[in-house]
matplotlib code that plots the C-alpha trace (Angstrom):
import matplotlib.pyplot as plt

x = [-23.3, -24.9, -24.7, -27.4, -29.9, -32.2, -32.1, -34.6, -32.5, -28.9, -26.2, -26.5, -23.0, -19.2, -19.8, -22.4, -20.5, -17.8, -20.3, -21.7, -18.3, -18.3, -21.7, -20.6, -17.2, -18.9, -21.5, -19.1, -16.6, -19.6, -21.1, -17.3, -17.3, -21.0, -19.9, -16.8, -18.5, -21.2, -18.5, -16.5, -19.7, -20.9, -17.0, -17.0, -20.4, -19.4, -15.9, -15.9, -19.5, -19.5, -19.1, -18.4, -18.5, -14.7, -14.1, -11.9, -8.1, -8.4, -6.6, -6.8, -5.0, -3.9, -1.9, -1.3, -5.4, -6.0, -3.4, -5.4, -8.8, -7.7, -5.6, -7.4, -10.9, -9.0, -7.3, -10.1, -11.7, -9.2, -8.7, -12.8, -12.5, -9.3, -11.6, -14.7, -12.9, -11.3, -14.8, -16.4, -13.7, -14.3, -18.0, -17.7, -15.4, -16.0, -13.7, -11.5, -12.4, -15.9, -18.5, -20.5, -23.5, -24.6, -27.8, -29.1, -31.5, -34.4, -36.3, -39.2, -43.0, -43.3, -41.7, -38.7, -37.1, -34.2, -32.3, -29.8, -28.1, -25.8, -28.6, -31.4, -33.6, -35.7, -38.3, -40.8, -42.9, -46.3, -49.3, -50.5, -47.2, -43.9, -40.8, -38.4, -34.3, -33.1, -29.6, -26.7, -24.7, -21.3, -20.7, -19.8, -22.6, -22.4, -25.2, -25.9, -28.7, -30.8, -34.0, -36.7, -38.3, -37.0, -34.8, -35.2, -32.9, -32.2, -32.3, -31.9, -31.5, -29.5, -26.8, -26.3, -26.2, -28.4, -27.9, -29.6, -31.1, -30.7, -32.1, -29.3, -27.0, -25.7, -24.4, -22.4, -21.1, -20.2, -21.3, -19.8, -23.1, -22.4, -22.9, -26.5, -29.5, -33.2, -36.2, -36.7, -40.0, -40.9, -37.2, -36.1, -37.7, -37.4, -35.6, -36.3, -40.0, -40.7, -44.4, -47.6, -47.2, -43.7, -44.7, -45.6, -41.9, -41.3, -39.3, -38.8, -35.2, -34.1, -30.9, -30.5, -27.2, -25.5, -26.8, -30.3, -29.8, -28.7, -32.0, -34.2, -32.5, -32.8, -36.6, -37.2, -35.6, -37.5, -41.0, -39.8, -39.1, -42.4, -44.4, -43.2, -43.5]
y = [186.6, 188.0, 184.9, 182.7, 185.5, 185.2, 181.4, 179.4, 179.2, 179.4, 176.8, 173.6, 171.9, 173.0, 172.4, 174.6, 177.5, 177.1, 177.1, 180.6, 182.3, 181.4, 182.8, 185.9, 186.1, 186.0, 188.6, 190.9, 191.0, 191.1, 194.3, 195.9, 195.3, 196.7, 200.0, 200.2, 200.2, 202.6, 205.1, 204.7, 205.2, 208.4, 209.8, 209.3, 211.2, 214.0, 214.0, 213.9, 215.3, 217.4, 220.9, 221.8, 220.9, 220.4, 216.6, 215.6, 214.0, 210.1, 207.1, 203.5, 202.1, 202.4, 199.7, 200.4, 200.5, 197.2, 195.4, 196.3, 195.8, 192.3, 191.2, 192.3, 190.3, 187.2, 187.6, 187.7, 184.7, 182.3, 183.3, 182.4, 179.2, 178.1, 179.0, 177.2, 174.2, 173.5, 174.2, 171.7, 169.2, 169.9, 169.6, 166.4, 164.8, 161.2, 160.7, 157.2, 157.0, 155.6, 158.2, 158.9, 157.9, 156.6, 157.3, 155.5, 157.6, 156.0, 158.4, 157.2, 158.4, 160.2, 160.3, 159.7, 156.7, 157.0, 154.4, 154.3, 150.7, 150.7, 151.8, 149.5, 152.7, 152.9, 155.9, 155.8, 159.1, 158.3, 160.4, 161.1, 161.8, 163.1, 161.5, 163.4, 163.1, 163.3, 164.1, 164.3, 167.9, 168.2, 164.9, 163.6, 162.1, 160.0, 160.0, 157.3, 158.5, 156.1, 155.9, 153.4, 154.5, 158.1, 160.5, 162.5, 165.4, 165.4, 169.0, 170.5, 174.3, 174.6, 172.1, 174.8, 172.1, 169.5, 165.8, 163.9, 160.5, 158.5, 154.7, 151.8, 154.1, 155.2, 158.5, 159.1, 162.4, 163.4, 166.4, 167.9, 168.8, 172.4, 172.4, 173.6, 171.9, 173.1, 171.6, 172.2, 171.6, 170.8, 171.8, 169.3, 168.5, 166.9, 169.3, 167.6, 167.4, 163.5, 163.3, 164.1, 164.3, 166.0, 168.5, 166.1, 164.9, 167.0, 166.0, 167.6, 168.0, 168.1, 168.4, 167.1, 166.5, 163.2, 162.0, 162.8, 161.1, 157.5, 157.7, 158.6, 155.9, 153.4, 154.4, 154.1, 150.6, 149.4, 150.6, 148.7, 145.5, 145.8, 146.6, 143.7, 141.4]
z = [105.1, 101.8, 99.4, 102.0, 103.2, 100.4, 100.4, 102.8, 106.2, 107.2, 106.1, 108.1, 106.7, 106.4, 102.8, 102.3, 104.5, 101.8, 99.1, 100.6, 100.5, 96.8, 96.1, 98.2, 96.4, 93.0, 94.1, 95.3, 92.2, 90.1, 92.3, 91.8, 88.1, 87.9, 89.6, 87.7, 84.5, 85.5, 86.8, 83.7, 81.3, 83.2, 83.4, 79.5, 79.1, 81.0, 80.3, 76.3, 75.7, 72.5, 73.2, 69.4, 65.7, 66.1, 65.5, 68.8, 68.0, 67.0, 68.5, 66.8, 69.6, 73.2, 74.1, 77.9, 78.0, 76.0, 78.1, 81.5, 80.2, 79.1, 81.4, 85.0, 83.1, 82.5, 86.2, 87.6, 85.7, 86.4, 90.1, 90.0, 88.4, 90.9, 93.7, 92.3, 91.5, 94.6, 96.2, 94.4, 94.9, 99.0, 98.4, 96.1, 98.6, 99.7, 102.7, 103.2, 106.9, 108.4, 108.5, 111.7, 110.1, 106.9, 105.4, 102.4, 100.6, 97.7, 95.9, 94.3, 92.7, 95.0, 98.2, 100.2, 101.9, 104.6, 105.8, 108.5, 107.6, 110.9, 112.9, 111.9, 111.1, 108.3, 107.7, 104.6, 103.2, 102.0, 100.4, 104.0, 105.8, 104.7, 106.1, 108.4, 108.0, 111.4, 111.3, 114.2, 115.0, 114.5, 113.0, 109.5, 107.7, 104.2, 101.8, 99.4, 96.6, 94.2, 92.6, 92.4, 89.0, 87.5, 87.6, 91.0, 92.7, 96.7, 97.4, 101.1, 100.8, 104.0, 102.1, 99.2, 96.8, 95.0, 93.8, 90.9, 91.9, 89.3, 88.8, 88.9, 90.0, 93.6, 94.3, 97.4, 99.3, 102.8, 104.5, 108.1, 110.1, 111.6, 115.8, 115.3, 116.3, 114.9, 113.2, 109.7, 108.4, 104.8, 103.9, 101.8, 97.9, 94.8, 92.7, 89.2, 87.7, 88.1, 87.3, 88.3, 92.0, 92.0, 94.2, 97.1, 97.5, 100.3, 103.5, 107.1, 108.4, 112.0, 113.7, 117.0, 119.1, 119.0, 122.4, 120.9, 117.9, 119.6, 121.7, 118.6, 116.7, 119.5, 119.9, 116.2, 115.8, 118.5, 117.6, 114.2, 115.7, 117.8, 114.3, 112.5, 115.4]

ax = plt.figure().add_subplot(projection="3d")
ax.plot(x, y, z, "-o")
ax.set_aspect("equal")
plt.show()
């Protein structure tokens, strides 16, 4: 698709695909309008170029033309607004039924902590090692975001949208992870300047099969128990 080729990596969720479709639509329509304007300008320059000193016929208005160049842009704007509104509702939705995985995301100066409350797993980044966000493929994941100090922003390019992480508030959203696997190192970032070491707030993303995810969670929970014992 045209829209995401300039972004780092492919879409990772069905919501990202929807956003990419909207971007592509906007791009195609913008290009079409640009080409139309250029063609009309070139046509007018050639067709109505000065040939002699005689003043051409003057018209104060042309109702059909004015209706067309008013109605068509208005219709395009209405269509784009409707498509955007539907897409935003889809991306922002939090479904009533329980997700396959819930992840609590805590942003703090200057790293991230990912907690899987149903699995007893917590992954915390530090100055020496950035954390890894592990996700199961072909699953619905719910993120619950909050901040320990200042405003951060949770941004994974493959999601095609970001969320502000605000102290004292919890932001929720669901994503449908696509049926793909792979490592996406150094992908996640804080997209809101949050202080001196803002650039250090990065994390890796890894998508594995649901079976591999359960094995990873069990192994990680066991390691945490052994460490705390």
